[in-house]
C-alpha positions, -999 to +999 in steps of 0.1 A: -731+854+499-711+881+482-697+856+455-732+843+445-743+880+440-712+888+419-716+857+397-753+863+393-747+898+383-720+888+357-739+857+342-776+855+341-784+822+359-821+822+351-820+812+315-818+775+305-786+761+294-774+755+259-768+720+248-751+702+219-775+674+206-760+646+185-783+615+182-788+604+218-760+625+233-768+658+250-739+678+264-739+713+276-714+736+259-698+744+293-690+707+297-677+705+262-651+733+271-641+714+303-636+681+284-615+698+257-593+715+283-589+681+299-579+664+267-554+693+260-539+689+295-535+652+290-518+656+256-495+682+270-486+658+299-477+631+273-457+655+251-438+676+279-404+661+288-399+650+324-379+674+345-343+666+349-343+640+321-315+657+301-292+664+330-282+628+338-250+614+324-260+579+315-290+558+307-306+532+331 
């Protein structure tokens, strides 16, 4: 109960959401932020080296 009151006080939840319109695609800006963060995390996982990869003596 306290969390809903706190979030409701910080963000007005009675207003309609804001959407990005492109042809037949409608995506809210909040979802766009989540999608971008997921893509950044995926790219970081591809680029980041595996732990312990450089400490081994030989190749497999």
